[in-house]
DOTORLUM-338991 format. One record per residue: residue in one letter; chain; y negated, z negated, x of N, C-alpha, C in turn. Coordinates in nm, 4 decimals, decimal comma, always signed. Atoms other than C-alpha are relative to their C-alpha. Layout:
BEGIN
<rec resn="A" chain="A" n_c2="Y" n_c3="Z" n_c1="X" ca_c2="Y" ca_c3="Z" ca_c1="X" c_c2="Y" c_c3="Z" c_c1="X"/>
...
This chain:
BEGIN
<rec resn="M" chain="A" n_c2="+0,1178" n_c3="+0,0000" n_c1="+0,0851" ca_c2="+0,0000" ca_c3="+0,0000" ca_c1="+0,0000" c_c2="-0,1238" c_c3="+0,0000" c_c1="+0,0894"/>
<rec resn="Q" chain="A" n_c2="+0,1164" n_c3="-0,0138" n_c1="-0,0853" ca_c2="-0,3264" ca_c3="+0,1093" ca_c1="+0,1532" c_c2="-0,1210" c_c3="-0,0688" c_c1="-0,0611"/>
<rec resn="N" chain="A" n_c2="+0,1208" n_c3="+0,0692" n_c1="+0,0395" ca_c2="-0,6460" ca_c3="-0,0888" ca_c1="+0,1394" c_c2="-0,1134" c_c3="+0,1016" c_c1="-0,0126"/>
<rec resn="Q" chain="A" n_c2="+0,1071" n_c3="-0,0970" n_c1="+0,0245" ca_c2="-0,9314" ca_c3="+0,1126" ca_c1="-0,0120" c_c2="-0,1208" c_c3="-0,0252" c_c1="+0,0897"/>
<rec resn="E" chain="A" n_c2="+0,1126" n_c3="+0,0342" n_c1="-0,0872" ca_c2="-1,1872" ca_c3="-0,0720" ca_c1="+0,2014" c_c2="+0,0163" c_c3="+0,0676" c_c1="+0,1368"/>
<rec resn="I" chain="A" n_c2="-0,0271" n_c3="-0,0609" n_c1="-0,1299" ca_c2="-1,0237" ca_c3="+0,0540" ca_c1="+0,5210" c_c2="-0,0138" c_c3="+0,1513" c_c1="-0,0092"/>
<rec resn="I" chain="A" n_c2="+0,0102" n_c3="-0,1450" n_c1="+0,0191" ca_c2="-0,9996" ca_c3="+0,4089" ca_c1="+0,3861" c_c2="-0,1461" c_c3="+0,0424" c_c1="-0,0054"/>
<rec resn="K" chain="A" n_c2="+0,1430" n_c3="-0,0321" n_c1="+0,0069" ca_c2="-1,3732" ca_c3="+0,4059" ca_c1="+0,3054" c_c2="-0,0649" c_c3="-0,0108" c_c1="+0,1371"/>
<rec resn="I" chain="A" n_c2="+0,0558" n_c3="+0,0156" n_c1="-0,1345" ca_c2="-1,4551" ca_c3="+0,2797" ca_c1="+0,6542" c_c2="+0,0342" c_c3="+0,1212" c_c1="+0,0850"/>
<rec resn="I" chain="A" n_c2="-0,0444" n_c3="-0,1158" n_c1="-0,0787" ca_c2="-1,2520" ca_c3="+0,5608" ca_c1="+0,8111" c_c2="-0,0728" c_c3="+0,1262" c_c1="-0,0440"/>
<rec resn="E" chain="A" n_c2="+0,0710" n_c3="-0,1179" n_c1="+0,0506" ca_c2="-1,4153" ca_c3="+0,8221" ca_c1="+0,5866" c_c2="-0,1451" c_c3="+0,0028" c_c1="+0,0441"/>
<rec resn="N" chain="A" n_c2="+0,1417" n_c3="+0,0076" n_c1="-0,0349" ca_c2="-1,7634" ca_c3="+0,7019" ca_c1="+0,6819" c_c2="-0,0264" c_c3="-0,0021" c_c1="+0,1506"/>
<rec resn="L" chain="A" n_c2="+0,0199" n_c3="+0,0035" n_c1="-0,1448" ca_c2="-1,7083" ca_c3="+0,7146" ca_c1="+1,0593" c_c2="-0,0795" c_c3="+0,1195" c_c1="+0,0507"/>
<rec resn="K" chain="A" n_c2="+0,0670" n_c3="-0,1250" n_c1="-0,0372" ca_c2="-1,8342" ca_c3="+1,0745" ca_c1="+1,0900" c_c2="+0,0091" c_c3="+0,0249" c_c1="+0,1498"/>
<rec resn="G" chain="A" n_c2="+0,0017" n_c3="-0,0335" n_c1="-0,1421" ca_c2="-1,9338" ca_c3="+1,1218" ca_c1="+1,4559" c_c2="+0,0691" c_c3="-0,1014" c_c1="+0,0884"/>
<rec resn="R" chain="A" n_c2="-0,0634" n_c3="+0,1048" n_c1="-0,0797" ca_c2="-1,7807" ca_c3="+0,7959" ca_c1="+1,5748" c_c2="+0,1520" c_c3="+0,0004" c_c1="-0,0118"/>
<rec resn="R" chain="A" n_c2="-0,1444" n_c3="-0,0004" n_c1="+0,0248" ca_c2="-1,4309" ca_c3="+0,8846" ca_c1="+1,4574" c_c2="+0,0803" c_c3="+0,0220" c_c1="+0,1287"/>
<rec resn="G" chain="A" n_c2="-0,0695" n_c3="-0,0266" n_c1="-0,1257" ca_c2="-1,3234" ca_c3="+1,0286" ca_c1="+1,7932" c_c2="-0,0009" c_c3="-0,1211" c_c1="+0,0918"/>
<rec resn="Y" chain="A" n_c2="+0,0131" n_c3="+0,1200" n_c1="-0,0825" ca_c2="-1,4519" ca_c3="+0,7235" ca_c1="+1,9761" c_c2="+0,0937" c_c3="-0,1102" c_c1="-0,0494"/>
<rec resn="E" chain="A" n_c2="-0,0837" n_c3="+0,1048" n_c1="+0,0572" ca_c2="-1,2732" ca_c3="+0,4846" ca_c1="+1,7393" c_c2="+0,1486" c_c3="+0,0321" c_c1="+0,0159"/>
<rec resn="E" chain="A" n_c2="-0,1399" n_c3="-0,0397" n_c1="-0,0197" ca_c2="-0,9475" ca_c3="+0,6841" ca_c1="+1,7647" c_c2="+0,0443" c_c3="-0,0256" c_c1="+0,1436"/>
<rec resn="K" chain="A" n_c2="-0,0325" n_c3="+0,0258" n_c1="-0,1401" ca_c2="-0,9570" ca_c3="+0,6678" ca_c1="+2,1451" c_c2="+0,0134" c_c3="-0,1493" c_c1="+0,0263"/>
<rec resn="K" chain="A" n_c2="-0,0030" n_c3="+0,1450" n_c1="-0,0174" ca_c2="-1,0294" ca_c3="+0,2962" ca_c1="+2,1299" c_c2="+0,1279" c_c3="-0,0588" c_c1="-0,0599"/>
<rec resn="A" chain="A" n_c2="-0,1207" n_c3="+0,0480" n_c1="+0,0665" ca_c2="-0,7411" ca_c3="+0,2393" ca_c1="+1,8872" c_c2="+0,1242" c_c3="+0,0312" c_c1="+0,0826"/>
<rec resn="T" chain="A" n_c2="-0,1173" n_c3="-0,0353" n_c1="-0,0806" ca_c2="-0,4915" ca_c3="+0,4273" ca_c1="+2,1041" c_c2="+0,0006" c_c3="-0,0778" c_c1="+0,1312"/>
<rec resn="K" chain="A" n_c2="+0,0095" n_c3="+0,0770" n_c1="-0,1237" ca_c2="-0,6174" ca_c3="+0,2474" ca_c1="+2,4152" c_c2="+0,0492" c_c3="-0,1429" c_c1="-0,0210"/>
<rec resn="L" chain="A" n_c2="-0,0434" n_c3="+0,1359" n_c1="+0,0316" ca_c2="-0,5521" ca_c3="-0,0865" ca_c1="+2,2455" c_c2="+0,1440" c_c3="-0,0061" c_c1="-0,0499"/>
<rec resn="G" chain="A" n_c2="-0,1418" n_c3="-0,0044" n_c1="+0,0339" ca_c2="-0,2022" ca_c3="+0,0272" ca_c1="+2,1450" c_c2="+0,0316" c_c3="+0,0097" c_c1="-0,1475"/>
<rec resn="F" chain="A" n_c2="-0,0248" n_c3="-0,0146" n_c1="+0,1435" ca_c2="-0,2403" ca_c3="+0,0940" ca_c1="+1,7733" c_c2="+0,0530" c_c3="+0,1399" c_c1="-0,0288"/>
<rec resn="A" chain="A" n_c2="-0,0623" n_c3="-0,1269" n_c1="+0,0340" ca_c2="-0,0315" ca_c3="+0,3686" ca_c1="+1,6152" c_c2="-0,0945" c_c3="+0,0926" c_c1="-0,0759"/>
<rec resn="S" chain="A" n_c2="+0,0924" n_c3="-0,0828" n_c1="+0,0774" ca_c2="-0,3102" ca_c3="+0,4851" ca_c1="+1,3850" c_c2="-0,1348" c_c3="-0,0705" c_c1="-0,0126"/>
<rec resn="L" chain="A" n_c2="+0,1340" n_c3="+0,0538" n_c1="+0,0219" ca_c2="-0,6743" ca_c3="+0,4383" ca_c1="+1,3067" c_c2="+0,0017" c_c3="-0,1021" c_c1="-0,1127"/>
<rec resn="Y" chain="A" n_c2="-0,0120" n_c3="+0,0920" n_c1="+0,1135" ca_c2="-0,5755" ca_c3="+0,2658" ca_c1="+0,9822" c_c2="+0,0463" c_c3="-0,1382" c_c1="+0,0466"/>
<rec resn="T" chain="A" n_c2="-0,0502" n_c3="+0,1297" n_c1="-0,0468" ca_c2="-0,3751" ca_c3="-0,0075" ca_c1="+1,1588" c_c2="-0,1020" c_c3="-0,0703" c_c1="+0,0880"/>
<rec resn="Y" chain="A" n_c2="+0,1052" n_c3="+0,0564" n_c1="-0,0839" ca_c2="-0,6600" ca_c3="-0,0558" ca_c1="+1,4061" c_c2="-0,1044" c_c3="-0,0721" c_c1="-0,0855"/>
<rec resn="F" chain="A" n_c2="+0,1012" n_c3="+0,0616" n_c1="+0,0854" ca_c2="-0,9132" ca_c3="-0,1223" ca_c1="+1,1304" c_c2="+0,0580" c_c3="-0,1144" c_c1="-0,0829"/>
<rec resn="E" chain="A" n_c2="-0,0663" n_c3="+0,1077" n_c1="+0,0729" ca_c2="-0,6629" ca_c3="-0,3332" ca_c1="+0,9379" c_c2="+0,0021" c_c3="-0,1272" c_c1="+0,0856"/>
<rec resn="D" chain="A" n_c2="-0,0023" n_c3="+0,1131" n_c1="-0,0921" ca_c2="-0,6223" ca_c3="-0,5583" ca_c1="+1,2418" c_c2="-0,1411" c_c3="-0,0535" c_c1="+0,0246"/>
<rec resn="K" chain="A" n_c2="+0,1385" n_c3="+0,0383" n_c1="-0,0257" ca_c2="-0,9968" ca_c3="-0,5602" ca_c1="+1,3061" c_c2="-0,0566" c_c3="-0,0832" c_c1="-0,1160"/>
<rec resn="I" chain="A" n_c2="+0,0473" n_c3="+0,0729" n_c1="+0,1176" ca_c2="-1,0749" ca_c3="-0,6751" ca_c1="+0,9497" c_c2="+0,0692" c_c3="-0,1350" c_c1="-0,0107"/>
<rec resn="L" chain="A" n_c2="-0,0749" n_c3="+0,1249" n_c1="+0,0035" ca_c2="-0,8021" ca_c3="-0,9391" ca_c1="+0,9644" c_c2="-0,0570" c_c3="-0,1001" c_c1="+0,1007"/>
<rec resn="K" chain="A" n_c2="+0,0578" n_c3="+0,0875" n_c1="-0,1023" ca_c2="-0,9481" ca_c3="-1,0807" ca_c1="+1,2872" c_c2="-0,1376" c_c3="-0,0499" c_c1="-0,0411"/>
<rec resn="E" chain="A" n_c2="+0,1322" n_c3="+0,0417" n_c1="+0,0464" ca_c2="-1,2983" ca_c3="-1,0881" ca_c1="+1,1353" c_c2="+0,0119" c_c3="-0,1092" c_c1="-0,1061"/>
<rec resn="K" chain="A" n_c2="-0,0199" n_c3="+0,1005" n_c1="+0,1040" ca_c2="-1,1712" ca_c3="-1,2817" ca_c1="+0,8331" c_c2="+0,0457" c_c3="-0,1321" c_c1="+0,0602"/>
<rec resn="Q" chain="A" n_c2="-0,0469" n_c3="+0,1217" n_c1="-0,0644" ca_c2="-0,9902" ca_c3="-1,5293" ca_c1="+1,0561" c_c2="-0,1135" c_c3="-0,0692" c_c1="+0,0749"/>
<rec resn="A" chain="A" n_c2="+0,1132" n_c3="+0,0570" n_c1="-0,0720" ca_c2="-1,3038" ca_c3="-1,5778" ca_c1="+1,2668" c_c2="-0,0966" c_c3="-0,0682" c_c1="-0,0972"/>
<rec resn="L" chain="A" n_c2="+0,0877" n_c3="+0,0609" n_c1="+0,0998" ca_c2="-1,5113" ca_c3="-1,6454" ca_c1="+0,9541" c_c2="+0,0586" c_c3="-0,1302" c_c1="-0,0529"/>
<rec resn="E" chain="A" n_c2="-0,0648" n_c3="+0,1212" n_c1="+0,0480" ca_c2="-1,2574" ca_c3="-1,8985" ca_c1="+0,8269" c_c2="-0,0084" c_c3="-0,1107" c_c1="+0,1048"/>
<rec resn="K" chain="A" n_c2="+0,0075" n_c3="+0,0974" n_c1="-0,1080" ca_c2="-1,2541" ca_c3="-2,0712" ca_c1="+1,1649" c_c2="-0,1417" c_c3="-0,0555" c_c1="+0,0116"/>
<rec resn="Q" chain="A" n_c2="+0,1386" n_c3="+0,0414" n_c1="-0,0087" ca_c2="-1,6329" ca_c3="-2,0809" ca_c1="+1,1720" c_c2="-0,0361" c_c3="-0,0939" c_c1="-0,1151"/>
<rec resn="K" chain="A" n_c2="+0,0256" n_c3="+0,0863" n_c1="+0,1146" ca_c2="-1,6485" ca_c3="-2,2301" ca_c1="+0,8206" c_c2="+0,0634" c_c3="-0,1367" c_c1="+0,0205"/>
<rec resn="K" chain="A" n_c2="-0,0713" n_c3="+0,1251" n_c1="-0,0246" ca_c2="-1,3926" ca_c3="-2,4933" ca_c1="+0,9188" c_c2="-0,0757" c_c3="-0,0848" c_c1="+0,1021"/>
<rec resn="E" chain="A" n_c2="+0,0764" n_c3="+0,0711" n_c1="-0,1020" ca_c2="-1,5934" ca_c3="-2,5854" ca_c1="+1,2287" c_c2="-0,1294" c_c3="-0,0569" c_c1="-0,0577"/>
<rec resn="L" chain="A" n_c2="+0,1229" n_c3="+0,0490" n_c1="+0,0625" ca_c2="-1,9128" ca_c3="-2,6146" ca_c1="+1,0225" c_c2="+0,0279" c_c3="-0,1195" c_c1="-0,0895"/>
<rec resn="E" chain="A" n_c2="-0,0359" n_c3="+0,1126" n_c1="+0,0847" ca_c2="-1,7399" ca_c3="-2,8439" ca_c1="+0,7746" c_c2="+0,0291" c_c3="-0,1237" c_c1="+0,0833"/>
<rec resn="E" chain="A" n_c2="-0,0281" n_c3="+0,1123" n_c1="-0,0880" ca_c2="-1,6162" ca_c3="-3,0617" ca_c1="+1,0598" c_c2="-0,1282" c_c3="-0,0584" c_c1="+0,0562"/>
<rec resn="I" chain="A" n_c2="+0,1278" n_c3="+0,0459" n_c1="-0,0542" ca_c2="-1,9656" ca_c3="-3,0811" ca_c1="+1,2084" c_c2="-0,0774" c_c3="-0,0772" c_c1="-0,1065"/>
<rec resn="K" chain="A" n_c2="+0,0700" n_c3="+0,0680" n_c1="+0,1088" ca_c2="-2,1138" ca_c3="-3,1736" ca_c1="+0,8700" c_c2="+0,0603" c_c3="-0,1369" c_c1="-0,0278"/>
<rec resn="S" chain="A" n_c2="-0,0648" n_c3="+0,1280" n_c1="+0,0262" ca_c2="-1,8569" ca_c3="-3,4479" ca_c1="+0,8162" c_c2="-0,0257" c_c3="-0,0977" c_c1="+0,1147"/>
<rec resn="D" chain="A" n_c2="+0,0280" n_c3="+0,0856" n_c1="-0,1152" ca_c2="-1,9149" ca_c3="-3,5804" ca_c1="+1,1695" c_c2="-0,1422" c_c3="-0,0543" c_c1="-0,0052"/>
<rec resn="T" chain="A" n_c2="+0,1393" n_c3="+0,0448" n_c1="+0,0044" ca_c2="-2,2922" ca_c3="-3,5936" ca_c1="+1,1241" c_c2="-0,0219" c_c3="-0,0983" c_c1="-0,1143"/>
<rec resn="S" chain="A" n_c2="+0,0166" n_c3="+0,0940" n_c1="+0,1107" ca_c2="-2,2639" ca_c3="-3,7673" ca_c1="+0,7878" c_c2="+0,0610" c_c3="-0,1349" c_c1="+0,0340"/>
<rec resn="S" chain="A" n_c2="-0,0606" n_c3="+0,1265" n_c1="-0,0404" ca_c2="-2,0316" ca_c3="-4,0315" ca_c1="+0,9345" c_c2="-0,0857" c_c3="-0,0706" c_c1="+0,1037"/>
<rec resn="I" chain="A" n_c2="+0,0893" n_c3="+0,0592" n_c1="-0,0994" ca_c2="-2,2743" ca_c3="-4,0860" ca_c1="+1,2237" c_c2="-0,1195" c_c3="-0,0635" c_c1="-0,0695"/>
<rec resn="K" chain="A" n_c2="+0,1138" n_c3="+0,0546" n_c1="+0,0736" ca_c2="-2,5626" ca_c3="-4,1377" ca_c1="+0,9804" c_c2="+0,0388" c_c3="-0,1291" c_c1="-0,0700"/>
<rec resn="K" chain="A" n_c2="-0,0462" n_c3="+0,1202" n_c1="+0,0679" ca_c2="-2,3584" ca_c3="-4,3936" ca_c1="+0,7882" c_c2="+0,0190" c_c3="-0,1144" c_c1="+0,0986"/>
<rec resn="E" chain="A" n_c2="-0,0210" n_c3="+0,1025" n_c1="-0,1004" ca_c2="-2,2735" ca_c3="-4,5808" ca_c1="+1,1073" c_c2="-0,1310" c_c3="-0,0575" c_c1="+0,0484"/>
<rec resn="K" chain="A" n_c2="+0,1306" n_c3="+0,0473" n_c1="-0,0465" ca_c2="-2,6405" ca_c3="-4,6091" ca_c1="+1,2088" c_c2="-0,0594" c_c3="-0,1036" c_c1="-0,0940"/>
<rec resn="K" chain="A" n_c2="+0,0544" n_c3="+0,0929" n_c1="+0,0986" ca_c2="-2,7206" ca_c3="-4,8014" ca_c1="+0,8881" c_c2="+0,0890" c_c3="-0,1224" c_c1="-0,0097"/>
<rec resn="S" chain="A" n_c2="-0,0881" n_c3="+0,1166" n_c1="+0,0009" ca_c2="-2,5181" ca_c3="-5,1026" ca_c1="+0,9896" c_c2="-0,0753" c_c3="-0,1302" c_c1="-0,0238"/>
<rec resn="C" chain="A" n_c2="+0,0745" n_c3="+0,1237" n_c1="+0,0234" ca_c2="-2,7987" ca_c3="-5,3558" ca_c1="+0,9585" c_c2="-0,0227" c_c3="-0,0199" c_c1="-0,1493"/>
<rec resn="G" chain="A" n_c2="+0,0147" n_c3="+0,0309" n_c1="+0,1418" ca_c2="-2,8593" ca_c3="-5,5267" ca_c1="+0,6243" c_c2="-0,1380" c_c3="+0,0283" c_c1="-0,0560"/>
<rec resn="C" chain="A" n_c2="+0,1362" n_c3="-0,0203" n_c1="+0,0499" ca_c2="-3,2310" ca_c3="-5,4460" ca_c1="+0,6051" c_c2="-0,0269" c_c3="+0,1405" c_c1="-0,0499"/>
<rec resn="C" chain="A" n_c2="+0,0246" n_c3="-0,1403" n_c1="+0,0375" ca_c2="-3,2032" ca_c3="-5,0701" ca_c1="+0,5513" c_c2="+0,0744" c_c3="+0,0389" c_c1="-0,1237"/>
């Protein structure tokens, strides 16, 4: 089953198609489709990782703020 998003990307390459095909074969992909499929998958994983890191940072900063208010006057 082919992803329509990848097909649209390949159709819109125009002058860059040759460059992308050479890059895909250099990286060991059998076709331009598999190259873009892998590329999109890696982008999604990077976004998920970035979101996870941001959530961890937010939780760390909120716990630090709570720890600073240890005195009874605040």
